[in-house]
Each structure stands twice: as structure tokens, then as C-alpha cells.
C-alpha positions in Angstrom: -136.4 54.0 -6.5 -137.9 56.9 -4.7 -135.4 59.1 -2.8 -135.0 58.6 0.9 -137.0 60.9 3.1 -134.9 63.5 5.0 -134.6 63.0 8.7 -135.9 65.9 10.7 -133.5 67.2 13.2 -134.7 67.8 16.7 -133.6 70.5 19.1 -131.7 68.2 21.3 -129.7 66.8 18.4 -128.8 70.3 17.3 -127.6 71.2 20.7 -125.6 68.0 21.1 -123.6 68.6 17.8 -120.7 71.0 18.2 -120.5 74.0 16.0 -118.3 73.8 13.0 -115.9 76.6 14.0 -115.4 75.4 17.5 -112.1 73.6 18.0 -112.3 70.3 20.0 -109.4 70.1 22.5 -107.0 67.2 22.0 -106.5 64.6 24.6 -103.7 65.4 27.0 -100.9 62.8 27.2 -100.9 60.6 30.2 -98.3 61.6 32.8 -95.1 59.6 32.9 -95.2 57.0 35.6 -92.2 55.3 37.2 -91.4 52.1 35.6 -92.4 49.0 37.4 -89.9 46.4 38.4 -91.1 44.1 35.6 -90.0 46.6 33.0 -86.6 47.5 34.5 -84.7 44.5 32.9 -85.9 45.6 29.5 -84.6 49.1 30.1 -81.3 47.8 31.3 -80.8 45.5 28.4 -81.7 48.2 25.9 -79.5 50.8 27.4 -76.0 49.5 26.1 -77.2 49.6 22.5 -75.3 52.9 21.7 -72.1 51.5 23.2 -72.4 48.4 21.0 -72.3 50.6 18.0 -68.9 52.1 18.9 -67.1 48.9 20.2 -66.2 47.4 16.8 -64.0 50.4 16.0 -61.2 49.2 18.3 -60.8 45.6 16.8 -61.0 47.2 13.3 -58.1 49.5 14.2 -56.0 46.6 15.6 -56.7 44.5 12.5 -55.6 47.4 10.2 -52.4 47.8 12.2 -51.6 44.1 12.1 -52.2 44.0 8.4 -49.9 47.0 7.9 -47.2 45.4 10.0 -47.5 42.2 8.0 -47.3 44.1 4.7 -44.2 45.9 5.9 -42.6 42.5 6.9 -43.4 41.0 3.6 -42.0 44.0 1.8 -38.8 43.9 3.8 -38.3 40.2 3.0 -39.0 40.8 -0.6 -36.4 43.6 -0.8 -33.9 41.3 1.0 -34.6 38.5 -1.6 -34.1 41.1 -4.4 -30.8 42.2 -2.9 -29.6 38.6 -2.5 -30.6 37.8 -6.1 -28.8 40.8 -7.4 -25.6 40.0 -5.4 -25.8 36.4 -6.6 -26.2 37.5 -10.2 -23.2 39.9 -9.9 -21.1 37.3 -8.3 -22.0 34.7 -11.0 -21.1 37.2 -13.6 -17.7 37.9 -12.1 -17.0 34.2 -11.7 -18.0 33.6 -15.3 -15.7 36.4 -16.5 -12.9 35.1 -14.4 -13.4 31.5 -15.7 -13.5 32.9 -19.3 -10.2 34.7 -18.8 -8.7 31.6 -17.3 -9.8 29.4 -20.2 -8.3 31.9 -22.7 -4.9 31.6 -21.1 -2.9 28.5 -21.9 -1.4 27.0 -18.6 1.6 25.7 -20.4 2.3 29.1 -21.9 1.8 30.8 -18.5 4.3 28.3 -16.9 6.8 28.9 -19.7 6.4 32.7 -19.2 7.0 32.5 -15.5 10.1 30.3 -16.1 11.5 32.8 -18.6 10.8 35.6 -16.2 12.6 33.8 -13.4 15.6 33.0 -15.7 15.8 36.7 -16.8 15.7 38.0 -13.2 18.4 35.5 -12.2 20.7 36.5 -15.1 20.1 40.2 -14.3 20.9 39.7 -10.6 24.0 37.7 -11.5 25.2 40.4 -14.0 24.7 43.2 -11.4 26.6 41.4 -8.7 29.5 40.5 -11.0 29.7 44.0 -12.3 30.0 45.2 -8.7 32.9 42.8 -8.1 31.1 40.4 -5.8 30.7 36.6 -5.8 27.3 35.7 -7.0 27.2 32.1 -5.7 28.5 33.2 -2.3 26.0 36.0 -2.0 23.1 33.9 -3.1 24.0 31.3 -0.5 23.3 33.9 2.2 19.6 33.5 1.7 19.6 29.8 2.9 20.8 28.0 6.0 23.3 25.1 6.0 20.5 22.5 6.4 18.6 23.9 3.4 21.7 24.0 1.3 22.5 20.3 2.1 18.9 19.3 1.4 19.0 21.1 -1.9 22.3 19.3 -2.9 20.8 16.0 -2.0 17.7 16.8 -4.1 19.9 17.7 -7.1 21.8 14.5 -6.7 18.6 12.4 -6.5 17.3 14.1 -9.6 20.5 13.4 -11.5 20.5 9.7 -10.4 16.8 9.4 -11.4 17.5 10.9 -14.8 20.3 8.5 -15.4 18.2 5.6 -14.1 15.2 6.3 -16.3 16.3 4.3 -19.3 15.9 0.5 -19.3 19.0 -1.2 -17.9 17.9 -4.7 -16.8 14.9 -6.5 -15.6 16.5 -6.6 -12.1 16.8 -2.8 -12.1 13.2 -2.4 -13.3 11.9 -4.7 -10.5 13.9 -2.7 -8.0 12.3 0.5 -9.2 8.8 -1.0 -9.0 9.6 -2.3 -5.5 10.7 1.1 -4.3 7.6 2.8 -5.8 5.4 0.3 -3.9 7.3 0.9 -0.7 6.6 4.6 -1.0 2.8 3.8 -0.9 3.1 1.8 2.3 2.1 3.5 5.5 3.3 1.3 8.4 1.4 1.4 11.7 4.2 1.6 14.2 1.8 1.7 17.2 0.3 -1.6 16.2 3.7 -3.1 15.7 4.8 -2.1 19.2 1.6 -3.5 20.7 2.1 -6.8 18.9 5.7 -6.9 19.9 4.9 -6.4 23.6 2.1 -9.0 23.4 4.6 -11.5 22.0 7.2 -10.8 24.7 4.6 -11.2 27.4 3.4 -14.5 25.9 6.9 -15.9 25.7 7.7 -14.7 29.2 4.6 -16.4 30.6 5.4 -19.6 28.8 9.0 -19.6 30.1 10.8 -19.0 26.8 12.0 -15.5 27.9 13.6 -14.3 31.1 13.2 -10.7 32.1 16.5 -9.5 33.6 17.0 -6.1 35.2 20.4 -4.5 34.8 22.2 -2.3 37.3 20.9 0.7 35.5 17.3 -0.4 36.0 16.8 -1.4 32.3 14.8 -4.6 31.6 16.2 -7.0 29.1 14.5 -10.1 27.7 16.8 -13.1 27.4 15.9 -15.9 25.0 16.7 -19.0 26.9 16.0 -21.8 24.4 16.2 -19.7 21.2 12.6 -20.1 20.3 11.5 -16.5 20.5 13.3 -15.1 17.5 12.3 -16.5 14.1 14.7 -18.7 12.1 14.6 -20.3 8.7 12.7 -23.2 10.1 10.1 -21.1 12.0 6.5 -21.3 10.9 5.1 -18.7 13.3 4.5 -16.3 10.4 1.7 -18.6 9.2 -0.3 -17.8 12.4 -0.5 -14.1 11.6 -4.0 -12.8 10.8 -3.8 -9.5 9.0 -6.4 -6.8 9.6 -9.2 -6.1 7.1 -7.8 -2.7 6.3 -4.4 -4.1 5.4 -6.1 -6.7 3.1 -8.2 -3.9 1.4 -5.0 -1.9 0.9 -3.2 -4.9 -0.7 -6.2 -5.5 -3.0 -6.3 -1.8 -4.0 -2.5 -1.8 -4.7 -2.8 -4.9 -6.9 -5.7 -3.4 -8.8 -3.8 -0.1 -9.3 -0.8 -2.0 -10.6 -3.0 -4.0 -13.0 -4.6 -0.8 -14.2 -1.2 0.7 -14.8 -0.1 -2.3 -16.8 -3.3 -2.2 -18.9 -2.9 1.5 -19.5 0.7 1.1 -20.6 -0.2 -1.8 -22.9 -3.0 0.3 -24.5 -0.7 3.2 -25.0 2.0 1.0 -26.5 -0.5 -0.7 -28.9 -1.9 2.6 -29.9 1.5 3.9 -30.6 2.2 0.8 -32.8 -1.1 1.1 -34.5 -2.4 -2.2 -33.3 -5.4 -1.3 -31.2 -7.0 -4.7 -31.8 -3.9 -6.5 -30.6 -2.9 -8.0 -34.0 0.5 -7.1 -35.5 0.1 -7.4 -39.3 3.1 -5.5 -40.5 6.8 -6.2 -40.9 8.1 -2.6 -41.2 6.9 1.0 -41.0 5.9 1.2 -44.7 4.0 -2.0 -44.5 2.3 -0.7 -41.4 1.0 2.4 -43.1 -0.2 0.4 -46.1 -2.1 -2.0 -43.8 -3.7 0.9 -41.9 -4.9 2.4 -45.2 -6.4 -1.0 -46.2 -8.1 -1.3 -42.8 -9.8 2.1 -43.1 -11.5 1.0 -46.4 -12.0 -2.7 -46.1 -12.3 -3.6 -42.4 -16.0 -3.3 -42.4 -16.2 -6.0 -45.1 -13.5 -8.4 -43.8 -14.3 -8.2 -40.1 -16.7 -11.1 -40.1 -14.3 -13.3 -42.2 -11.4 -12.6 -39.8 -13.6 -13.3 -36.8 -14.6 -16.6 -38.4 -11.0 -17.6 -38.9 -10.3 -16.8 -35.3 -13.1 -18.9 -34.0 -12.3 -21.8 -36.4 -15.8 -21.9 -37.9 -14.7 -20.9 -41.4 -13.7 -24.4 -42.3 
């Protein structure tokens, strides 16, 4: 391909082209004009941007303060729990040591030791007073009043009578002791008794069986005109009494307690005699020991046979 022909430059084109070393002035910036009303909202909305960068600092500080306070509260509660656990552990350790010491000491031996100490102090005081020429019983009586002394004498008398009455004398005496023991468990309701008494008097007075007479002193006396108010051997008014539910429950509880005591005494007596099963198979003490020895070795083999004899199915 032939080379392109060079274009001839004319004078006018040379004059139009600027020289190489001549600097071309740059365009001046346009003068700042006042913003138009349409652009003012944009400026107003973009102006608070620097403030928005600094506002999150305050909530962050409040959050850190709240977190620190919460941490301190949790730490305080944890320390309180630790102190409580430590005090509980120390108290449990002390109680365990005290219980161990209590179990190591025999109560019967401790009671016997106190009794011996009291007897020794009594003898020492008596010896000191007698050596000084005084009356021991008279001087000891100065520590109590007359009423306390009389009550003490009555107590000693009751103890002596109870000690003498412990042994079996007769069935009548045994029944009397049981009756007195049952009376001690009775708790009479005197207020209810007075209410029932006044209600009975009012009923009899309303029916005409009683006359209420006032004496000169102003005291009211109930007079039984026909003799129907007070009970006699032929009276049947006791059958109309309806006891309260509490009294019935107390009677049932007393009967059950008496039955339990009888069964307990019976078991103790049978265990003492060596007849736990209720069968007496011995005639004397030596025969009893021999039968017990046989029972230890052969009861497991003869139990079924003896039960069959008892049921009557062996024949």
C-alpha cells in the first residue's frame, strides 16, 4: 500500500495553531451563586450529619454504666451466697460435732453421775453443818415454804403407797388401778356441763316441774315439786343423751390404746416365756430349753406338718 500523501499546511492553519511553549490559560471557576429555594431542603437535611456521628456516644456510655452496675449487683449477691454457704457449713459442722459428742455419752451413765454428784454434795453439806453444831434438817427446811414442805410430804406418801401397791393383790385392786389410770386421762368440759345443766333447769321450769323461789337474800332456788327433775333408779332420761362426736372419738381412742397395751403386754409375756407363736410346749424350764434347741434346727421341716394338724387336713 503506498504511503499516504502529506497534507500541506497553509498559513492560516499555522497561525491558528498555538505555539508549543505558550501556556493555555485554564478556565476560571464559576462564581458561587446563592442557593435557590429548591436546593435549601437538601442543605438543611445534610447539615446534621456531623451531629449524628457524635450522638451514639451517650447511649453507649449509659449502657456501659448499667452493665457495670448489674455486674456489681451480681457480684454482691454471689458474695452473699458464698458467705451464707460458709456459715451454713460451719454451723452444720458444729452441730455434727455436738451430735457426735452426745452419742458418745451414755445417758444412763450421765444420769448416774449426776445422782452421785448430788448425793456427795448432800453428804458434804450435812457433815459441815453437823460439825458446826447445827441441825441439818432444820436448816435445810429454811429453803422451802410450809406449802412446799406439805406437798413434798404428800408426794413421798403417795410414792410409798404406790410402791406398796405395785404387786398384785387382787383382781378388784387391779381393776381399781386401771380405773384410776383411765380417770387421769379424762378431761371434763365443765363449761358444757354448766350449759346443759341450765338448759335442763329451764326446760323443767317451763314445763312446771320446777319452781324458782327467791330467798330473802336474793338467791334463786329451784324446787322440785313432783320429784321428776332429779334422776332415780327408775329414770330413763340418760338414754336420751346424745354425746358429741369429739367425746365418741376420745372413747374410741382410749379403747384402742387399752387394747394396744394389752397386746403389748401379752407379746412381752410370751417372749419372756419363749412362746412367741403362742404354743406352750414345755413342762419346766429344762424342757423349755430343750424344745427351743429343737425348734432352731427342725422347725423349718416340721412347720408344714404342725400347720396341717392345726387345720385338721392331715387325716
